[in-house]
MOPAC internal coordinates of N, CA, C and O (Angstrom, degrees):
PM7 1SCF
backbone

  N    0.0000 0     0.00 0     0.00 0    0    0    0
  C    1.4560 1     0.00 0     0.00 0    1    0    0
  C    1.5187 1   108.16 1     0.00 0    2    1    0
  O    1.2310 1   120.08 1   -40.75 1    3    2    1
  N    1.3035 1   117.46 1   139.25 1    3    2    1
  C    1.4570 1   121.06 1  -178.23 1    5    3    2
  C    1.5263 1   110.92 1   -80.23 1    6    5    3
  O    1.2310 1   121.13 1   -19.37 1    7    6    5
  N    1.3196 1   115.45 1   160.63 1    7    6    5
  C    1.4505 1   120.76 1   178.32 1    9    7    6
  C    1.5161 1   109.19 1   -73.49 1   10    9    7
  O    1.2310 1   120.56 1   -45.98 1   11   10    9
  N    1.3070 1   116.54 1   134.02 1   11   10    9
  C    1.4550 1   122.71 1   179.27 1   13   11   10
  C    1.5161 1   109.37 1  -122.61 1   14   13   11
  O    1.2310 1   120.10 1   -16.55 1   15   14   13
  N    1.3111 1   117.41 1   163.45 1   15   14   13
  C    1.4487 1   122.71 1   179.25 1   17   15   14
  C    1.5185 1   108.47 1   -97.25 1   18   17   15
  O    1.2310 1   120.67 1   -52.81 1   19   18   17
  N    1.3226 1   116.33 1   127.19 1   19   18   17
  C    1.4521 1   121.31 1   177.13 1   21   19   18
  C    1.5156 1   110.35 1   -83.42 1   22   21   19
  O    1.2310 1   121.14 1    -7.13 1   23   22   21
  N    1.3136 1   115.42 1   172.87 1   23   22   21
  C    1.4523 1   122.55 1  -178.41 1   25   23   22
  C    1.5295 1   111.69 1   -54.70 1   26   25   23
  O    1.2310 1   119.73 1   142.87 1   27   26   25
  N    1.3227 1   118.13 1   -37.13 1   27   26   25
  C    1.4577 1   120.73 1  -177.83 1   29   27   26
  C    1.5209 1   113.09 1   -81.57 1   30   29   27
  O    1.2310 1   120.21 1  -174.47 1   31   30   29
  N    1.3325 1   117.20 1     5.53 1   31   30   29
  C    1.4479 1   121.83 1   177.75 1   33   31   30
  C    1.5139 1   113.95 1    87.40 1   34   33   31
  O    1.2310 1   120.25 1   174.02 1   35   34   33
  N    1.3145 1   117.12 1    -5.98 1   35   34   33
  C    1.4578 1   121.41 1   178.91 1   37   35   34
  C    1.5192 1   110.07 1   -82.37 1   38   37   35
  O    1.2310 1   120.97 1   -29.30 1   39   38   37
  N    1.3301 1   115.75 1   150.70 1   39   38   37
  C    1.4558 1   119.80 1   177.73 1   41   39   38
  C    1.5151 1   109.68 1   -86.64 1   42   41   39
  O    1.2310 1   120.87 1   -34.18 1   43   42   41
  N    1.3251 1   115.94 1   145.82 1   43   42   41
  C    1.4534 1   121.01 1   173.12 1   45   43   42
  C    1.5163 1   108.21 1  -151.38 1   46   45   43
  O    1.2310 1   120.74 1    -0.19 1   47   46   45
  N    1.3203 1   116.18 1   179.81 1   47   46   45
  C    1.4581 1   120.42 1  -178.47 1   49   47   46
  C    1.5210 1   112.90 1   -96.83 1   50   49   47
  O    1.2310 1   119.66 1  -175.92 1   51   50   49
  N    1.3232 1   118.26 1     4.08 1   51   50   49
  C    1.4596 1   121.43 1   178.59 1   53   51   50
  C    1.5166 1   109.34 1   -98.45 1   54   53   51
  O    1.2310 1   120.24 1   -36.18 1   55   54   53
  N    1.2963 1   117.14 1   143.82 1   55   54   53
  C    1.4471 1   122.07 1   175.50 1   57   55   54
  C    1.5178 1   107.24 1   -83.26 1   58   57   55
  O    1.2310 1   120.11 1   -61.64 1   59   58   57
  N    1.3113 1   117.39 1   118.36 1   59   58   57
  C    1.4669 1   120.85 1  -175.32 1   61   59   58
  C    1.5204 1   113.67 1   -58.44 1   62   61   59
  O    1.2310 1   118.42 1   126.61 1   63   62   61
  N    1.3342 1   120.62 1   -53.39 1   63   62   61
  C    1.4490 1   119.73 1  -173.14 1   65   63   62
  C    1.5260 1   115.39 1   -62.27 1   66   65   63
  O    1.2310 1   118.95 1   150.49 1   67   66   65
  N    1.3153 1   119.61 1   -29.51 1   67   66   65
  C    1.4549 1   119.46 1   178.55 1   69   67   66
  C    1.5193 1   110.72 1   -63.02 1   70   69   67
  O    1.2310 1   120.43 1   153.90 1   71   70   69
  N    1.3432 1   116.79 1   -26.10 1   71   70   69
  C    1.4559 1   122.04 1   179.33 1   73   71   70
  C    1.5181 1   112.10 1  -100.97 1   74   73   71
  O    1.2310 1   120.22 1  -179.28 1   75   74   73
  N    1.3126 1   117.19 1     0.72 1   75   74   73
  C    1.4646 1   121.32 1  -176.64 1   77   75   74
  C    1.5243 1   110.90 1   -71.26 1   78   77   75
  O    1.2310 1   120.63 1   -38.76 1   79   78   77
  N    1.3288 1   116.41 1   141.24 1   79   78   77
  C    1.4668 1   120.06 1   179.60 1   81   79   78
  C    1.5262 1   113.41 1   -55.70 1   82   81   79
  O    1.2310 1   119.77 1   139.85 1   83   82   81
  N    1.3287 1   118.05 1   -40.15 1   83   82   81
  C    1.4647 1   119.51 1  -179.59 1   85   83   82
  C    1.5200 1   111.29 1   -62.63 1   86   85   83
  O    1.2310 1   120.22 1   143.45 1   87   86   85
  N    1.3200 1   117.19 1   -36.55 1   87   86   85
  C    1.4625 1   120.77 1   179.05 1   89   87   86
  C    1.5183 1   109.92 1   -67.35 1   90   89   87
  O    1.2310 1   120.48 1   141.02 1   91   90   89
  N    1.3308 1   116.69 1   -38.98 1   91   90   89
  C    1.4657 1   119.70 1   177.27 1   93   91   90
  C    1.5228 1   111.50 1   -64.47 1   94   93   91
  O    1.2310 1   120.52 1   142.77 1   95   94   93
  N    1.3261 1   116.61 1   -37.23 1   95   94   93
  C    1.4607 1   120.56 1  -177.47 1   97   95   94
  C    1.5297 1   111.88 1   -80.53 1   98   97   95
  O    1.2310 1   120.04 1   134.41 1   99   98   97
  N    1.3441 1   117.52 1   -45.59 1   99   98   97
  C    1.4587 1   121.23 1  -171.10 1  101   99   98
  C    1.5168 1   115.27 1  -108.15 1  102  101   99
  O    1.2310 1   120.03 1   176.44 1  103  102  101
  N    1.3184 1   117.55 1    -3.56 1  103  102  101
  C    1.4532 1   120.02 1  -178.85 1  105  103  102
  C    1.5117 1   111.71 1    92.98 1  106  105  103
  O    1.2310 1   121.03 1    -2.97 1  107  106  105
  N    1.3076 1   115.64 1   177.03 1  107  106  105
  C    1.4582 1   121.58 1  -170.57 1  109  107  106
  C    1.5248 1   113.38 1  -100.22 1  110  109  107
  O    1.2310 1   120.09 1  -139.34 1  111  110  109
  N    1.3226 1   117.43 1    40.66 1  111  110  109
  C    1.4667 1   118.85 1   177.77 1  113  111  110
  C    1.5204 1   109.93 1   -69.98 1  114  113  111
  O    1.2310 1   120.87 1   -20.20 1  115  114  113
  N    1.3104 1   115.94 1   159.80 1  115  114  113
  C    1.4504 1   120.71 1   179.19 1  117  115  114
  C    1.5134 1   113.05 1   -57.09 1  118  117  115
  O    1.2310 1   120.42 1   135.84 1  119  118  117
  N    1.3277 1   116.81 1   -44.16 1  119  118  117
  C    1.4622 1   120.26 1  -179.06 1  121  119  118
  C    1.5203 1   111.73 1   -62.23 1  122  121  119
  O    1.2310 1   120.64 1   137.45 1  123  122  121
  N    1.3202 1   116.37 1   -42.55 1  123  122  121
  C    1.4644 1   120.32 1  -179.83 1  125  123  122
  C    1.5251 1   109.92 1   -62.83 1  126  125  123
  O    1.2310 1   120.44 1   136.95 1  127  126  125
  N    1.3234 1   116.76 1   -43.05 1  127  126  125
  C    1.4631 1   120.32 1  -179.52 1  129  127  126
  C    1.5285 1   111.34 1   -67.39 1  130  129  127
  O    1.2310 1   120.13 1   142.21 1  131  130  129
  N    1.3176 1   117.35 1   -37.79 1  131  130  129
  C    1.4641 1   121.08 1   177.87 1  133  131  130
  C    1.5240 1   109.77 1   -65.06 1  134  133  131
  O    1.2310 1   120.19 1   132.94 1  135  134  133
  N    1.3192 1   117.24 1   -47.06 1  135  134  133
  C    1.4654 1   121.05 1   178.62 1  137  135  134
  C    1.5220 1   110.20 1   -61.70 1  138  137  135
  O    1.2310 1   119.80 1   136.74 1  139  138  137
  N    1.3261 1   117.98 1   -43.26 1  139  138  137
  C    1.4657 1   121.23 1   178.27 1  141  139  138
  C    1.5194 1   111.23 1   -60.14 1  142  141  139
  O    1.2310 1   120.65 1   137.05 1  143  142  141
  N    1.3287 1   116.36 1   -42.95 1  143  142  141
  C    1.4598 1   120.17 1   179.51 1  145  143  142
  C    1.5254 1   110.87 1   -62.97 1  146  145  143
  O    1.2310 1   120.44 1   134.08 1  147  146  145
  N    1.3263 1   116.76 1   -45.92 1  147  146  145
  C    1.4566 1   120.29 1  -179.24 1  149  147  146
  C    1.5242 1   112.06 1   -67.67 1  150  149  147
  O    1.2310 1   120.18 1   143.65 1  151  150  149
  N    1.3287 1   117.26 1   -36.35 1  151  150  149
  C    1.4600 1   120.27 1   176.12 1  153  151  150
  C    1.5258 1   110.97 1   -65.05 1  154  153  151
  O    1.2310 1   120.43 1   143.48 1  155  154  153
  N    1.3181 1   116.79 1   -36.52 1  155  154  153
  C    1.4623 1   120.17 1  -179.06 1  157  155  154
  C    1.5275 1   111.97 1   -68.47 1  158  157  155
  O    1.2310 1   120.86 1   160.70 1  159  158  157
  N    1.3227 1   115.96 1   -19.30 1  159  158  157
  C    1.4668 1   121.70 1  -179.75 1  161  159  158
  C    1.5280 1   109.73 1  -123.71 1  162  161  159
  O    1.2310 1   120.47 1  -139.14 1  163  162  161
  N    1.3022 1   116.71 1    40.86 1  163  162  161
  C    1.4616 1   121.45 1  -170.85 1  165  163  162
  C    1.5174 1   114.53 1   -61.30 1  166  165  163
  O    1.2310 1   119.51 1   160.25 1  167  166  165
  N    1.3201 1   118.54 1   -19.75 1  167  166  165
  C    1.4586 1   121.21 1  -177.75 1  169  167  166
  C    1.5244 1   114.12 1   -90.36 1  170  169  167
  O    1.2310 1   120.36 1  -178.39 1  171  170  169
  N    1.3373 1   116.91 1     1.61 1  171  170  169
  C    1.4638 1   118.96 1   179.36 1  173  171  170
  C    1.5167 1   110.15 1  -144.76 1  174  173  171
  O    1.2310 1   121.50 1   -22.11 1  175  174  173
  N    1.3134 1   114.74 1   157.89 1  175  174  173
  C    1.4577 1   118.70 1   177.64 1  177  175  174
  C    1.5255 1   109.46 1   -92.55 1  178  177  175
  O    1.2310 1   121.15 1   -25.84 1  179  178  177
  N    1.3244 1   115.40 1   154.16 1  179  178  177
  C    1.4623 1   122.38 1  -174.00 1  181  179  178
  C    1.5191 1   110.17 1  -129.55 1  182  181  179
  O    1.2310 1   120.79 1   -31.09 1  183  182  181
  N    1.3201 1   116.09 1   148.91 1  183  182  181
  C    1.4615 1   119.05 1   172.45 1  185  183  182
  C    1.5325 1   108.84 1   -88.59 1  186  185  183
  O    1.2310 1   120.46 1    -5.47 1  187  186  185
  N    1.3008 1   116.72 1   174.53 1  187  186  185
  C    1.4705 1   121.52 1  -175.12 1  189  187  186
  C    1.5221 1   111.22 1   -59.80 1  190  189  187
  O    1.2310 1   120.17 1   139.62 1  191  190  189
  N    1.3240 1   117.28 1   -40.38 1  191  190  189
  C    1.4722 1   120.10 1   179.97 1  193  191  190
  C    1.5224 1   111.56 1   -64.34 1  194  193  191
  O    1.2310 1   120.18 1   138.35 1  195  194  193
  N    1.3336 1   117.26 1   -41.65 1  195  194  193
  C    1.4633 1   120.50 1   178.08 1  197  195  194
  C    1.5238 1   111.21 1   -63.60 1  198  197  195
  O    1.2310 1   120.58 1   136.13 1  199  198  197
  N    1.3227 1   116.50 1   -43.87 1  199  198  197
  C    1.4640 1   120.40 1   178.56 1  201  199  198
  C    1.5236 1   109.87 1   -60.41 1  202  201  199
  O    1.2310 1   120.60 1   135.35 1  203  202  201
  N    1.3204 1   116.47 1   -44.65 1  203  202  201
  C    1.4689 1   120.88 1   179.66 1  205  203  202
  C    1.5213 1   110.93 1   -62.45 1  206  205  203
  O    1.2310 1   119.94 1   135.33 1  207  206  205
  N    1.3371 1   117.72 1   -44.67 1  207  206  205
  C    1.4650 1   120.95 1  -179.40 1  209  207  206
  C    1.5232 1   112.01 1   -64.60 1  210  209  207
  O    1.2310 1   120.68 1   130.76 1  211  210  209
  N    1.3249 1   116.31 1   -49.24 1  211  210  209
  C    1.4683 1   120.19 1  -178.39 1  213  211  210
  C    1.5264 1   110.45 1   -67.66 1  214  213  211
  O    1.2310 1   120.64 1   141.54 1  215  214  213
  N    1.3288 1   116.37 1   -38.46 1  215  214  213
  C    1.4582 1   121.05 1  -178.37 1  217  215  214
  C    1.5112 1   114.45 1   -81.65 1  218  217  215
  O    1.2310 1   120.26 1   172.30 1  219  218  217
  N    1.3270 1   117.11 1    -7.70 1  219  218  217
  C    1.4608 1   122.18 1  -178.38 1  221  219  218
  C    1.5263 1   111.27 1    56.12 1  222  221  219
  O    1.2310 1   121.76 1  -133.04 1  223  222  221
  N    1.3381 1   114.23 1    46.96 1  223  222  221
  C    1.4656 1   121.77 1   175.92 1  225  223  222
  C    1.5237 1   108.11 1  -130.57 1  226  225  223
  O    1.2310 1   120.83 1   -16.13 1  227  226  225
  N    1.3005 1   116.02 1   163.87 1  227  226  225
  C    1.4620 1   120.96 1   176.01 1  229  227  226
  C    1.5302 1   109.33 1   -72.19 1  230  229  227
  O    1.2310 1   121.10 1   -28.73 1  231  230  229
  N    1.3112 1   115.49 1   151.27 1  231  230  229
  C    1.4679 1   119.26 1   175.58 1  233  231  230
  C    1.5190 1   110.90 1   -57.91 1  234  233  231
  O    1.2310 1   120.47 1   144.75 1  235  234  233
  N    1.3231 1   116.71 1   -35.25 1  235  234  233
  C    1.4658 1   119.77 1   178.84 1  237  235  234
  C    1.5332 1   110.95 1   -62.25 1  238  237  235
  O    1.2310 1   120.08 1   146.40 1  239  238  237
  N    1.3160 1   117.44 1   -33.60 1  239  238  237
  C    1.4663 1   121.38 1   177.20 1  241  239  238
  C    1.5253 1   110.22 1   -64.94 1  242  241  239
  O    1.2310 1   120.71 1   138.96 1  243  242  241
  N    1.3207 1   116.25 1   -41.04 1  243  242  241
  C    1.4684 1   119.76 1   177.21 1  245  243  242
  C    1.5219 1   109.37 1   -62.91 1  246  245  243
  O    1.2310 1   120.36 1   131.21 1  247  246  245
  N    1.3310 1   116.91 1   -48.79 1  247  246  245
  C    1.4744 1   120.45 1   179.36 1  249  247  246
  C    1.5329 1   111.95 1   -58.96 1  250  249  247
  O    1.2310 1   120.22 1   142.27 1  251  250  249
  N    1.3350 1   117.18 1   -37.73 1  251  250  249
  C    1.4663 1   120.99 1  -178.32 1  253  251  250
  C    1.5244 1   112.43 1   -69.95 1  254  253  251
  O    1.2310 1   119.70 1   154.08 1  255  254  253
  N    1.3187 1   118.18 1   -25.92 1  255  254  253
  C    1.4677 1   121.38 1  -172.09 1  257  255  254
  C    1.5192 1   115.46 1  -112.24 1  258  257  255
  O    1.2310 1   119.82 1   158.07 1  259  258  257
  N    1.3233 1   117.95 1   -21.93 1  259  258  257
  C    1.4574 1   119.92 1  -171.98 1  261  259  258
  C    1.5258 1   112.65 1   -64.42 1  262  261  259
  O    1.2310 1   119.80 1   144.45 1  263  262  261
  N    1.3176 1   117.98 1   -35.55 1  263  262  261
  C    1.4680 1   120.84 1   179.35 1  265  263  262
  C    1.5174 1   112.41 1   -61.52 1  266  265  263
  O    1.2310 1   120.67 1   134.76 1  267  266  265
  N    1.3205 1   116.33 1   -45.24 1  267  266  265
  C    1.4666 1   120.50 1   179.42 1  269  267  266
  C    1.5301 1   110.67 1   -66.18 1  270  269  267
  O    1.2310 1   120.08 1   140.30 1  271  270  269
  N    1.3236 1   117.45 1   -39.70 1  271  270  269
  C    1.4643 1   120.27 1   178.25 1  273  271  270
  C    1.5245 1   110.85 1   -64.77 1  274  273  271
  O    1.2310 1   120.50 1   144.96 1  275  274  273
  N    1.3290 1   116.64 1   -35.04 1  275  274  273
  C    1.4754 1   120.45 1   175.26 1  277  275  274
  C    1.5269 1   110.81 1   -68.90 1  278  277  275
  O    1.2310 1   120.20 1   137.65 1  279  278  277
  N    1.3316 1   117.22 1   -42.35 1  279  278  277
  C    1.4686 1   120.84 1   178.51 1  281  279  278
  C    1.5252 1   111.46 1   -61.05 1  282  281  279
  O    1.2310 1   120.43 1   144.83 1  283  282  281
  N    1.3268 1   116.78 1   -35.17 1  283  282  281
  C    1.4620 1   121.52 1   178.17 1  285  283  282
  C    1.5239 1   111.63 1   -74.48 1  286  285  283
  O    1.2310 1   120.36 1   165.42 1  287  286  285
  N    1.3260 1   116.92 1   -14.58 1  287  286  285
  C    1.4573 1   121.13 1  -178.34 1  289  287  286
  C    1.5145 1   113.77 1    84.46 1  290  289  287
  O    1.2310 1   120.28 1  -173.85 1  291  290  289
  N    1.3208 1   117.07 1     6.15 1  291  290  289
  C    1.4620 1   121.69 1  -179.85 1  293  291  290
  C    1.5284 1   110.07 1   -75.30 1  294  293  291
  O    1.2310 1   120.96 1   145.03 1  295  294  293
  N    1.3218 1   115.78 1   -34.97 1  295  294  293
  C    1.4620 1   122.83 1  -179.59 1  297  295  294
  C    1.5207 1   107.75 1  -122.05 1  298  297  295
  O    1.2310 1   120.77 1   -34.78 1  299  298  297
  N    1.3189 1   116.14 1   145.22 1  299  298  297
  C    1.4597 1   120.73 1   175.63 1  301  299  298
  C    1.5247 1   109.83 1  -122.83 1  302  301  299
  O    1.2310 1   121.42 1   -35.44 1  303  302  301
  N    1.3163 1   114.90 1   144.56 1  303  302  301
  C    1.4621 1   121.06 1   172.49 1  305  303  302
  C    1.5202 1   106.03 1   -85.28 1  306  305  303
  O    1.2310 1   120.51 1   -59.66 1  307  306  305
  N    1.3277 1   116.63 1   120.34 1  307  306  305
  C    1.4541 1   120.47 1  -172.86 1  309  307  306
  C    1.5133 1   113.56 1   -92.36 1  310  309  307
  O    1.2310 1   120.28 1   143.44 1  311  310  309
  N    1.3403 1   117.06 1   -36.56 1  311  310  309
  C    1.4570 1   121.26 1  -176.35 1  313  311  310
  C    1.5195 1   109.00 1  -174.27 1  314  313  311
  O    1.2310 1   120.72 1     0.92 1  315  314  313
  N    1.3154 1   116.22 1  -179.08 1  315  314  313
  C    1.4614 1   121.45 1   173.69 1  317  315  314
  C    1.5143 1   108.74 1  -124.84 1  318  317  315
  O    1.2310 1   120.94 1   -41.25 1  319  318  317
  N    1.3094 1   115.80 1   138.75 1  319  318  317
  C    1.4627 1   121.95 1   175.45 1  321  319  318
  C    1.5204 1   107.05 1  -125.46 1  322  321  319
  O    1.2310 1   120.78 1   -59.95 1  323  322  321
  N    1.3259 1   116.12 1   120.05 1  323  322  321
  C    1.4582 1   120.42 1  -179.13 1  325  323  322
  C    1.5123 1   112.77 1    59.11 1  326  325  323
  O    1.2310 1   120.29 1  -148.60 1  327  326  325
  N    1.3049 1   117.05 1    31.40 1  327  326  325
  C    1.4540 1   122.23 1  -179.76 1  329  327  326
  C    1.5195 1   114.26 1    84.34 1  330  329  327
  O    1.2310 1   120.15 1   175.20 1  331  330  329
  N    1.3373 1   117.32 1    -4.80 1  331  330  329
  C    1.4682 1   121.19 1   179.98 1  333  331  330
  C    1.5117 1   111.35 1  -100.90 1  334  333  331
  O    1.2310 1   120.11 1   -45.52 1  335  334  333
  N    1.3335 1   117.40 1   134.48 1  335  334  333
  C    1.4629 1   120.99 1  -178.91 1  337  335  334
  C    1.5310 1   112.40 1   -72.35 1  338  337  335
  O    1.2310 1   121.54 1   -31.89 1  339  338  337
  N    1.3117 1   114.66 1   148.11 1  339  338  337
  C    1.4566 1   123.05 1   174.83 1  341  339  338
  C    1.5286 1   107.61 1  -114.81 1  342  341  339
  O    1.2310 1   121.05 1   -38.27 1  343  342  341
  N    1.3259 1   115.60 1   141.73 1  343  342  341
  C    1.4700 1   121.03 1  -176.12 1  345  343  342
  C    1.5204 1   110.70 1  -128.93 1  346  345  343
  O    1.2310 1   121.92 1   -24.57 1  347  346  345
  N    1.3412 1   113.93 1   155.43 1  347  346  345
  C    1.4508 1   120.74 1   178.08 1  349  347  346
  C    1.5248 1   108.50 1  -148.28 1  350  349  347
  O    1.2310 1   120.94 1   -29.45 1  351  350  349
  N    1.3216 1   115.82 1   150.55 1  351  350  349
  C    1.4618 1   119.62 1   175.34 1  353  351  350
  C    1.5323 1   107.12 1   -65.39 1  354  353  351
  O    1.2310 1   120.13 1   -38.44 1  355  354  353
  N    1.3194 1   117.36 1   141.56 1  355  354  353
  C    1.4606 1   122.04 1  -178.21 1  357  355  354
  C    1.5238 1   109.40 1   -90.08 1  358  357  355
  O    1.2310 1   121.04 1   -83.91 1  359  358  357
  N    1.3204 1   115.61 1    96.09 1  359  358  357
  C    1.4646 1   120.38 1  -176.22 1  361  359  358
  C    1.5291 1   112.78 1   -71.59 1  362  361  359
  O    1.2310 1   120.01 1   172.66 1  363  362  361
  N    1.3337 1   117.59 1    -7.34 1  363  362  361
  C    1.4658 1   121.15 1   176.62 1  365  363  362
  C    1.5254 1   112.24 1   -92.80 1  366  365  363
  O    1.2310 1   120.20 1  -177.29 1  367  366  365
  N    1.3266 1   117.23 1     2.71 1  367  366  365
  C    1.4572 1   121.80 1  -176.86 1  369  367  366
  C    1.5329 1   110.27 1   -94.02 1  370  369  367
  O    1.2310 1   120.86 1   -47.41 1  371  370  369
  N    1.3265 1   115.97 1   132.59 1  371  370  369
  C    1.4624 1   121.15 1  -178.55 1  373  371  370
  C    1.5370 1   112.00 1   -62.20 1  374  373  371
  O    1.2310 1   120.46 1   144.16 1  375  374  373
  N    1.3165 1   116.73 1   -35.84 1  375  374  373
  C    1.4652 1   120.26 1   178.37 1  377  375  374
  C    1.5223 1   109.68 1   -62.34 1  378  377  375
  O    1.2310 1   120.34 1   137.71 1  379  378  377
  N    1.3252 1   116.96 1   -42.29 1  379  378  377
  C    1.4708 1   121.16 1   178.86 1  381  379  378
  C    1.5262 1   110.08 1   -62.73 1  382  381  379
  O    1.2310 1   120.23 1   141.36 1  383  382  381
  N    1.3327 1   117.17 1   -38.64 1  383  382  381
  C    1.4695 1   119.96 1   176.51 1  385  383  382
  C    1.5218 1   110.70 1   -57.74 1  386  385  383
  O    1.2310 1   120.61 1   135.03 1  387  386  385
  N    1.3208 1   116.43 1   -44.97 1  387  386  385
  C    1.4676 1   120.47 1  -179.31 1  389  387  386
  C    1.5309 1   111.36 1   -69.33 1  390  389  387
  O    1.2310 1   120.62 1   139.79 1  391  390  389
  N    1.3213 1   116.42 1   -40.21 1  391  390  389
  C    1.4677 1   120.21 1   177.51 1  393  391  390
  C    1.5269 1   109.51 1   -60.45 1  394  393  391
  O    1.2310 1   120.46 1   137.62 1  395  394  393
  N    1.3270 1   116.72 1   -42.38 1  395  394  393
  C    1.4698 1   120.96 1   179.36 1  397  395  394
  C    1.5234 1   111.02 1   -63.02 1  398  397  395
  O    1.2310 1   120.44 1   140.21 1  399  398  397
  N    1.3317 1   116.76 1   -39.79 1  399  398  397
  C    1.4648 1   120.62 1   177.45 1  401  399  398
  C    1.5228 1   110.67 1   -62.21 1  402  401  399
  O    1.2310 1   120.64 1   134.86 1  403  402  401
  N    1.3268 1   116.38 1   -45.14 1  403  402  401
  C    1.4671 1   120.32 1   179.20 1  405  403  402
  C    1.5265 1   109.83 1   -63.20 1  406  405  403
  O    1.2310 1   120.55 1   136.96 1  407  406  405
  N    1.3317 1   116.55 1   -43.04 1  407  406  405
  C    1.4675 1   120.65 1   178.59 1  409  407  406
  C    1.5208 1   110.33 1   -59.18 1  410  409  407
  O    1.2310 1   120.44 1   133.79 1  411  410  409
  N    1.3307 1   116.77 1   -46.21 1  411  410  409
  C    1.4623 1   120.50 1  -178.91 1  413  411  410
  C    1.5200 1   111.68 1   -64.92 1  414  413  411
  O    1.2310 1   120.16 1   138.45 1  415  414  413
  N    1.3414 1   117.30 1   -41.55 1  415  414  413
  C    1.4611 1   120.30 1   176.58 1  417  415  414
  C    1.5250 1   111.48 1   -64.41 1  418  417  415
  O    1.2310 1   121.21 1   139.36 1  419  418  417
  N    1.3237 1   115.28 1   -40.64 1  419  418  417
  C    1.4651 1   119.74 1   177.56 1  421  419  418
  C    1.5135 1   111.30 1   -62.49 1  422  421  419
  O    1.2310 1   120.35 1   139.84 1  423  422  421
  N    1.3230 1   116.94 1   -40.16 1  423  422  421
  C    1.4583 1   121.05 1   178.50 1  425  423  422
  C    1.5231 1   110.57 1   -64.29 1  426  425  423
  O    1.2310 1   120.37 1   137.01 1  427  426  425
  N    1.3263 1   116.90 1   -42.99 1  427  426  425
  C    1.4601 1   120.49 1   177.33 1  429  427  426
  C    1.5206 1   110.73 1   -58.23 1  430  429  427
  O    1.2310 1   120.18 1   133.91 1  431  430  429
  N    1.3312 1   117.26 1   -46.09 1  431  430  429
  C    1.4669 1   121.20 1  -179.19 1  433  431  430
  C    1.5201 1   111.49 1   -64.31 1  434  433  431
  O    1.2310 1   120.53 1   138.73 1  435  434  433
  N    1.3395 1   116.60 1   -41.27 1  435  434  433
  C    1.4681 1   120.36 1   179.31 1  437  435  434
  C    1.5178 1   110.61 1   -64.10 1  438  437  435
  O    1.2310 1   120.13 1   140.59 1  439  438  437
  N    1.3393 1   117.36 1   -39.41 1  439  438  437
  C    1.4469 1   120.25 1   178.09 1  441  439  438
  C    1.5265 1   111.00 1   -66.94 1  442  441  439
  O    1.2310 1   120.45 1   143.52 1  443  442  441
  N    1.3171 1   116.75 1   -36.48 1  443  442  441
  C    1.4686 1   120.33 1   176.44 1  445  443  442
  C    1.5297 1   110.58 1   -64.23 1  446  445  443
  O    1.2310 1   119.93 1   140.38 1  447  446  445
  N    1.3173 1   117.73 1   -39.62 1  447  446  445
  C    1.4575 1   121.94 1   179.87 1  449  447  446
  C    1.5195 1   111.99 1   -67.69 1  450  449  447
  O    1.2310 1   120.43 1   150.96 1  451  450  449
  N    1.3272 1   116.79 1   -29.04 1  451  450  449
  C    1.4645 1   120.82 1  -179.82 1  453  451  450
  C    1.5229 1   112.90 1   -75.91 1  454  453  451
  O    1.2310 1   119.87 1   165.64 1  455  454  453
  N    1.3348 1   117.86 1   -14.36 1  455  454  453
  C    1.4693 1   121.12 1  -178.47 1  457  455  454
  C    1.4980 1   111.52 1   -71.27 1  458  457  455
  O    1.2310 1   120.10 1   180.00 1  459  458  457

């Protein structure tokens, strides 16, 4: 298994999104993994490669889904670096607020199950 970046920015050998509460609740679709990755890094913007690495999806999956997530207002394009777009979860979006609530509730339940 390749090294992945965890929510705290540290590297480890576990793939974050497979263990993410949203993935447990909604399944491992590309969109769910992309949203989970962006939520885990909500304080910074990410390029497509970073989203793919953190989300454990192919870059093509990010390209296939990022436009729709932007149209929904869940994700925003923040800027371009070297001609490549940077994206961030839209913390001002009501849908993101609800997704975060579900993620937090899912995390609570998963922690309860681990006891």
